[in-house]
Steps between C-alpha positions, in 0.01 A plus 500: 500500500135466402393761756759743364363459147143564622616811689677630189193438281280684750741793509508519120120492489474788746761702311319435172169633632666801665664586168172451316321735741778758467479488122122544515543809720748650253263435208205661682704806601629543144146471365371764745790732414433458128130575548571817697750610234249428224201677657688757707580735215 
């Protein structure tokens, strides 16, 4: 049972960092799109 808990914690940690990286990508792309819209006109 202890090994199963450690596996689950590791999986949650990986999923957390994947989600964090995905959110960072979305923020950067939104920032670039806003800059091009601001200075593109």
